BALOBA-1460 file (C-alpha; in Angstrom, 3 decimals):
// residues 234
<rec num="1" residu="m" x="61.605" y="117.031" z="331.102"/>
<rec num="2" residu="v" x="60.988" y="113.209" z="331.146"/>
<rec num="3" residu="d" x="60.514" y="111.165" z="334.281"/>
<rec num="4" residu="l" x="63.466" y="109.064" z="335.501"/>
<rec num="5" residu="d" x="61.334" y="105.839" z="335.255"/>
<rec num="6" residu="e" x="60.952" y="106.290" z="331.512"/>
<rec num="7" residu="a" x="64.455" y="107.348" z="330.774"/>
<rec num="8" residu="i" x="67.416" y="105.449" z="329.245"/>
<rec num="9" residu="v" x="71.242" y="106.025" z="329.265"/>
<rec num="10" residu="a" x="72.917" y="107.407" z="326.244"/>
<rec num="11" residu="r" x="76.640" y="107.066" z="326.369"/>
<rec num="12" residu="y" x="79.492" y="108.470" z="324.362"/>
<rec num="13" residu="e" x="83.098" y="107.041" z="324.967"/>
<rec num="14" residu="s" x="86.370" y="108.316" z="323.588"/>
<rec num="15" residu="h" x="89.982" y="108.400" z="324.774"/>
<rec num="16" residu="g" x="89.041" y="106.583" z="327.930"/>
<rec num="17" residu="e" x="86.455" y="108.969" z="328.942"/>
<rec num="18" residu="s" x="82.771" y="108.251" z="329.333"/>
<rec num="19" residu="f" x="79.907" y="110.842" z="328.992"/>
<rec num="20" residu="e" x="76.330" y="109.884" z="329.835"/>
<rec num="21" residu="i" x="72.921" y="111.541" z="329.771"/>
<rec num="22" residu="l" x="69.442" y="110.349" z="330.822"/>
<rec num="23" residu="i" x="66.874" y="110.822" z="328.059"/>
<rec num="24" residu="d" x="63.615" y="109.652" z="326.639"/>
<rec num="25" residu="p" x="64.360" y="107.026" z="323.974"/>
<rec num="26" residu="k" x="61.943" y="108.728" z="321.606"/>
<rec num="27" residu="v" x="64.327" y="111.557" z="321.059"/>
<rec num="28" residu="v" x="67.147" y="109.462" z="319.618"/>
<rec num="29" residu="q" x="64.936" y="108.476" z="316.730"/>
<rec num="30" residu="k" x="63.754" y="111.999" z="316.095"/>
<rec num="31" residu="m" x="67.212" y="113.511" z="316.123"/>
<rec num="32" residu="r" x="68.745" y="110.727" z="313.961"/>
<rec num="33" residu="e" x="66.029" y="111.418" z="311.453"/>
<rec num="34" residu="g" x="67.073" y="114.961" z="311.413"/>
<rec num="35" residu="k" x="64.009" y="116.368" z="313.110"/>
<rec num="36" residu="e" x="64.016" y="119.490" z="315.101"/>
<rec num="37" residu="v" x="63.526" y="119.013" z="318.826"/>
<rec num="38" residu="d" x="63.441" y="120.950" z="322.218"/>
<rec num="39" residu="l" x="66.011" y="118.631" z="323.758"/>
<rec num="40" residu="i" x="65.476" y="119.873" z="327.285"/>
<rec num="41" residu="e" x="61.951" y="118.316" z="327.167"/>
<rec num="42" residu="y" x="63.445" y="114.838" z="326.641"/>
<rec num="43" residu="m" x="66.142" y="114.879" z="329.208"/>
<rec num="44" residu="v" x="65.672" y="114.047" z="332.918"/>
<rec num="45" residu="i" x="68.013" y="116.785" z="333.843"/>
<rec num="46" residu="d" x="70.316" y="119.024" z="331.733"/>
<rec num="47" residu="t" x="73.415" y="117.338" z="333.113"/>
<rec num="48" residu="v" x="76.158" y="115.301" z="331.661"/>
<rec num="49" residu="f" x="77.418" y="112.517" z="333.816"/>
<rec num="50" residu="k" x="80.555" y="110.440" z="334.022"/>
<rec num="51" residu="n" x="78.370" y="107.763" z="335.465"/>
<rec num="52" residu="a" x="74.755" y="108.257" z="335.472"/>
<rec num="53" residu="k" x="73.675" y="105.398" z="337.741"/>
<rec num="54" residu="k" x="76.128" y="106.861" z="340.419"/>
<rec num="55" residu="g" x="75.179" y="110.378" z="339.691"/>
<rec num="56" residu="t" x="78.823" y="111.344" z="339.024"/>
<rec num="57" residu="r" x="79.050" y="114.449" z="336.807"/>
<rec num="58" residu="a" x="81.393" y="114.765" z="333.994"/>
<rec num="59" residu="a" x="84.248" y="117.172" z="334.600"/>
<rec num="60" residu="e" x="83.822" y="120.377" z="332.552"/>
<rec num="61" residu="g" x="87.461" y="120.357" z="331.557"/>
<rec num="62" residu="k" x="86.964" y="116.904" z="329.813"/>
<rec num="63" residu="m" x="83.727" y="118.124" z="328.176"/>
<rec num="64" residu="k" x="85.396" y="121.148" z="326.757"/>
<rec num="65" residu="e" x="88.346" y="118.975" z="325.421"/>
<rec num="66" residu="m" x="86.080" y="116.329" z="324.000"/>
<rec num="67" residu="f" x="83.144" y="118.432" z="322.643"/>
<rec num="68" residu="g" x="84.573" y="121.970" z="322.505"/>
<rec num="69" residu="t" x="81.868" y="123.141" z="324.873"/>
<rec num="70" residu="t" x="80.606" y="122.776" z="328.397"/>
<rec num="71" residu="d" x="76.916" y="123.480" z="327.409"/>
<rec num="72" residu="p" x="75.075" y="120.196" z="328.426"/>
<rec num="73" residu="l" x="72.542" y="120.475" z="325.618"/>
<rec num="74" residu="e" x="75.167" y="120.805" z="322.978"/>
<rec num="75" residu="v" x="77.174" y="117.882" z="324.541"/>
<rec num="76" residu="a" x="73.918" y="115.914" z="324.746"/>
<rec num="77" residu="k" x="73.250" y="116.329" z="320.966"/>
<rec num="78" residu="t" x="76.572" y="114.697" z="320.133"/>
<rec num="79" residu="i" x="76.057" y="111.875" z="322.629"/>
<rec num="80" residu="i" x="72.641" y="111.195" z="321.011"/>
<rec num="81" residu="l" x="73.821" y="111.390" z="317.435"/>
<rec num="82" residu="k" x="77.179" y="109.473" z="317.793"/>
<rec num="83" residu="g" x="76.807" y="107.533" z="321.006"/>
<rec num="84" residu="e" x="75.381" y="104.248" z="322.143"/>
<rec num="85" residu="v" x="71.807" y="104.003" z="323.553"/>
<rec num="86" residu="q" x="70.962" y="101.455" z="326.253"/>
<rec num="87" residu="l" x="67.311" y="100.294" z="325.561"/>
<rec num="88" residu="t" x="65.512" y="97.926" z="327.753"/>
<rec num="89" residu="t" x="64.391" y="94.655" z="326.019"/>
<rec num="90" residu="e" x="60.764" y="95.930" z="326.072"/>
<rec num="91" residu="q" x="61.652" y="99.400" z="324.864"/>
<rec num="92" residu="r" x="63.631" y="97.962" z="321.865"/>
<rec num="93" residu="r" x="60.756" y="95.569" z="321.100"/>
<rec num="94" residu="i" x="58.179" y="98.367" z="321.024"/>
<rec num="95" residu="m" x="60.272" y="100.762" z="318.944"/>
<rec num="96" residu="q" x="61.233" y="98.004" z="316.513"/>
<rec num="97" residu="e" x="57.545" y="97.068" z="316.082"/>
<rec num="98" residu="n" x="56.540" y="100.628" z="315.582"/>
<rec num="99" residu="k" x="59.359" y="101.028" z="312.839"/>
<rec num="100" residu="r" x="58.348" y="97.741" z="311.310"/>
<rec num="101" residu="k" x="54.776" y="99.053" z="310.813"/>
<rec num="102" residu="m" x="56.129" y="102.347" z="309.291"/>
<rec num="103" residu="i" x="58.305" y="100.340" z="306.814"/>
<rec num="104" residu="v" x="55.456" y="97.994" z="305.850"/>
<rec num="105" residu="e" x="53.152" y="101.106" z="305.287"/>
<rec num="106" residu="y" x="55.935" y="102.840" z="303.161"/>
<rec num="107" residu="i" x="56.438" y="99.834" z="300.961"/>
<rec num="108" residu="a" x="52.666" y="99.262" z="300.594"/>
<rec num="109" residu="r" x="52.299" y="102.784" z="299.470"/>
<rec num="110" residu="h" x="55.134" y="103.049" z="296.954"/>
<rec num="111" residu="a" x="55.545" y="99.622" z="295.595"/>
<rec num="112" residu="m" x="53.710" y="97.492" z="293.151"/>
<rec num="113" residu="n" x="53.422" y="93.917" z="291.866"/>
<rec num="114" residu="p" x="54.841" y="94.074" z="288.362"/>
<rec num="115" residu="q" x="52.917" y="91.020" z="287.321"/>
<rec num="116" residu="t" x="49.520" y="92.626" z="287.898"/>
<rec num="117" residu="g" x="50.308" y="96.382" z="287.912"/>
<rec num="118" residu="g" x="48.571" y="96.644" z="291.248"/>
<rec num="119" residu="p" x="49.756" y="97.153" z="294.849"/>
<rec num="120" residu="h" x="50.569" y="94.587" z="297.404"/>
<rec num="121" residu="p" x="48.382" y="94.347" z="300.498"/>
<rec num="122" residu="p" x="50.315" y="95.372" z="303.581"/>
<rec num="123" residu="s" x="49.565" y="91.878" z="305.132"/>
<rec num="124" residu="r" x="51.430" y="90.295" z="302.234"/>
<rec num="125" residu="i" x="54.479" y="92.527" z="302.753"/>
<rec num="126" residu="e" x="54.504" y="91.998" z="306.493"/>
<rec num="127" residu="t" x="54.347" y="88.198" z="306.025"/>
<rec num="128" residu="a" x="57.132" y="88.183" z="303.513"/>
<rec num="129" residu="m" x="59.266" y="90.436" z="305.892"/>
<rec num="130" residu="e" x="58.691" y="87.848" z="308.616"/>
<rec num="131" residu="e" x="59.821" y="85.050" z="306.395"/>
<rec num="132" residu="t" x="63.058" y="86.998" z="305.520"/>
<rec num="133" residu="r" x="63.688" y="87.721" z="309.218"/>
<rec num="134" residu="a" x="64.321" y="91.282" z="308.206"/>
<rec num="135" residu="k" x="66.330" y="93.136" z="310.874"/>
<rec num="136" residu="i" x="64.747" y="96.452" z="311.905"/>
<rec num="137" residu="d" x="66.844" y="99.157" z="313.455"/>
<rec num="138" residu="p" x="64.644" y="101.311" z="315.685"/>
<rec num="139" residu="f" x="66.845" y="104.311" z="315.232"/>
<rec num="140" residu="k" x="67.541" y="104.264" z="311.460"/>
<rec num="141" residu="t" x="65.053" y="106.003" z="309.164"/>
<rec num="142" residu="v" x="62.567" y="104.039" z="307.101"/>
<rec num="143" residu="e" x="64.136" y="105.322" z="303.923"/>
<rec num="144" residu="a" x="67.561" y="104.147" z="304.951"/>
<rec num="145" residu="q" x="66.304" y="100.538" z="305.644"/>
<rec num="146" residu="v" x="63.903" y="100.002" z="302.801"/>
<rec num="147" residu="p" x="66.442" y="99.217" z="300.103"/>
<rec num="148" residu="a" x="67.936" y="96.197" z="301.866"/>
<rec num="149" residu="i" x="64.427" y="95.018" z="302.858"/>
<rec num="150" residu="m" x="63.218" y="95.231" z="299.325"/>
<rec num="151" residu="d" x="66.360" y="93.228" z="298.150"/>
<rec num="152" residu="a" x="65.283" y="90.639" z="300.677"/>
<rec num="153" residu="l" x="61.563" y="90.616" z="299.565"/>
<rec num="154" residu="r" x="62.196" y="90.181" z="295.824"/>
<rec num="155" residu="p" x="62.991" y="86.369" z="295.973"/>
<rec num="156" residu="l" x="59.634" y="85.906" z="297.754"/>
<rec num="157" residu="i" x="57.208" y="88.235" z="295.992"/>
<rec num="158" residu="p" x="57.244" y="90.154" z="292.727"/>
<rec num="159" residu="i" x="57.713" y="93.689" z="293.926"/>
<rec num="160" residu="r" x="59.251" y="96.875" z="292.744"/>
<rec num="161" residu="f" x="58.943" y="100.655" z="293.205"/>
<rec num="162" residu="d" x="57.195" y="102.352" z="290.439"/>
<rec num="163" residu="n" x="54.746" y="105.269" z="289.706"/>
<rec num="164" residu="v" x="51.489" y="105.093" z="287.830"/>
<rec num="165" residu="r" x="49.413" y="107.622" z="285.978"/>
<rec num="166" residu="i" x="45.757" y="107.707" z="286.420"/>
<rec num="167" residu="a" x="43.348" y="109.702" z="284.120"/>
<rec num="168" residu="v" x="40.461" y="111.475" z="286.061"/>
<rec num="169" residu="r" x="37.388" y="113.265" z="284.767"/>
<rec num="170" residu="l" x="35.358" y="115.203" z="287.282"/>
<rec num="171" residu="s" x="32.469" y="117.602" z="287.042"/>
<rec num="172" residu="g" x="33.321" y="121.119" z="288.090"/>
<rec num="173" residu="e" x="31.454" y="120.651" z="291.375"/>
<rec num="174" residu="n" x="33.347" y="117.434" z="292.154"/>
<rec num="175" residu="y" x="36.640" y="119.043" z="291.238"/>
<rec num="176" residu="g" x="36.131" y="121.421" z="294.090"/>
<rec num="177" residu="r" x="35.470" y="118.507" z="296.477"/>
<rec num="178" residu="c" x="38.580" y="116.482" z="295.232"/>
<rec num="179" residu="f" x="41.056" y="119.176" z="294.637"/>
<rec num="180" residu="e" x="43.093" y="118.553" z="297.831"/>
<rec num="181" residu="d" x="43.070" y="114.826" z="297.269"/>
<rec num="182" residu="l" x="44.344" y="115.287" z="293.740"/>
<rec num="183" residu="k" x="47.286" y="117.178" z="295.129"/>
<rec num="184" residu="n" x="47.865" y="114.989" z="298.100"/>
<rec num="185" residu="f" x="47.919" y="111.621" z="296.298"/>
<rec num="186" residu="g" x="50.438" y="112.651" z="293.603"/>
<rec num="187" residu="r" x="51.410" y="115.065" z="290.992"/>
<rec num="188" residu="i" x="49.059" y="116.486" z="288.333"/>
<rec num="189" residu="v" x="50.984" y="116.103" z="285.081"/>
<rec num="190" residu="k" x="48.204" y="117.112" z="282.693"/>
<rec num="191" residu="e" x="45.003" y="118.988" z="283.105"/>
<rec num="192" residu="e" x="42.416" y="120.932" z="281.107"/>
<rec num="193" residu="w" x="38.883" y="122.264" z="281.427"/>
<rec num="194" residu="q" x="36.333" y="120.943" z="278.869"/>
<rec num="195" residu="s" x="33.536" y="123.038" z="277.364"/>
<rec num="196" residu="d" x="30.884" y="121.295" z="279.373"/>
<rec num="197" residu="g" x="32.545" y="122.496" z="282.541"/>
<rec num="198" residu="s" x="34.097" y="119.185" z="283.478"/>
<rec num="199" residu="w" x="37.845" y="118.786" z="284.446"/>
<rec num="200" residu="i" x="40.184" y="116.221" z="282.937"/>
<rec num="201" residu="g" x="43.571" y="115.604" z="284.434"/>
<rec num="202" residu="v" x="46.447" y="112.911" z="284.798"/>
<rec num="203" residu="i" x="47.726" y="112.198" z="288.181"/>
<rec num="204" residu="e" x="51.104" y="110.527" z="288.705"/>
<rec num="205" residu="m" x="51.528" y="108.715" z="292.057"/>
<rec num="206" residu="p" x="53.255" y="105.885" z="293.735"/>
<rec num="207" residu="a" x="51.814" y="102.624" z="292.425"/>
<rec num="208" residu="g" x="50.857" y="101.338" z="295.880"/>
<rec num="209" residu="m" x="48.632" y="104.368" z="296.417"/>
<rec num="210" residu="q" x="46.212" y="103.693" z="293.504"/>
<rec num="211" residu="t" x="43.556" y="101.649" z="295.378"/>
<rec num="212" residu="d" x="43.367" y="104.243" z="298.098"/>
<rec num="213" residu="f" x="43.100" y="107.038" z="295.374"/>
<rec num="214" residu="f" x="40.150" y="105.182" z="293.539"/>
<rec num="215" residu="e" x="38.341" y="104.611" z="296.780"/>
<rec num="216" residu="q" x="38.872" y="108.258" z="298.029"/>
<rec num="217" residu="i" x="37.703" y="109.823" z="294.769"/>
<rec num="218" residu="n" x="34.676" y="107.447" z="294.283"/>
<rec num="219" residu="n" x="33.613" y="108.205" z="297.879"/>
<rec num="220" residu="k" x="33.973" y="111.992" z="297.474"/>
<rec num="221" residu="t" x="32.054" y="111.936" z="294.118"/>
<rec num="222" residu="q" x="29.547" y="109.124" z="295.058"/>
<rec num="223" residu="g" x="30.884" y="107.151" z="292.059"/>
<rec num="224" residu="e" x="30.416" y="110.022" z="289.535"/>
<rec num="225" residu="a" x="34.100" y="110.255" z="288.724"/>
<rec num="226" residu="d" x="35.518" y="108.624" z="285.681"/>
<rec num="227" residu="i" x="38.798" y="107.086" z="286.586"/>
<rec num="228" residu="k" x="41.206" y="105.057" z="284.589"/>
<rec num="229" residu="l" x="44.565" y="103.568" z="285.207"/>
<rec num="230" residu="l" x="46.793" y="104.392" z="282.074"/>
<rec num="231" residu="k" x="48.876" y="101.510" z="280.950"/>
<rec num="232" residu="g" x="52.356" y="102.065" z="279.717"/>
<rec num="233" residu="d" x="51.939" y="105.963" z="279.746"/>
<rec num="234" residu="k" x="55.151" y="107.439" z="281.247"/>
């Protein structure tokens, strides 16, 4: 369970009744993103209150009427998913900043500059987001917020989501070193072994990941890999 000093109040109100729980704010984001959690680990106490500050417990009859159960964990799930969360100013700032970094990283890895065919540096994306004064919701998923942010970025920088295809030629030995990277960066759409024992493949990946891919494969092979960005190959 979480310490009281670190907890916030989550509240669900309906038909003139209020139901509150004391929870770790991190669990709200996790649950609203669909992640499985052991909820009891994120609660101060497995109790539903009418007023948490006063310590007044919610009546079981009202809980049964509103939620169809008196199980505090089941009621807490509904409160977290559908209710309001009272973050402190500092808690909200920290959570928003963390979510902002996640959004910047996501866009940098998946987007490209259509004028150059290359990725945008994260710093450029972050600066553009600051200029647009993009609103970050600490509890919404990254994927849910990206479309609106991309719409706001386009008037400032040329940007779009796209995939690229990269041709790679590796020796048999280097193929073994790089196999996990080939899978993790994208999807192998073509591959064949040559008579000299080398491997040739085409990897499709989000455009923003190409620079990291080039660096990773070159590091693993000490520059022996033959890597080429394929233009206009879809």
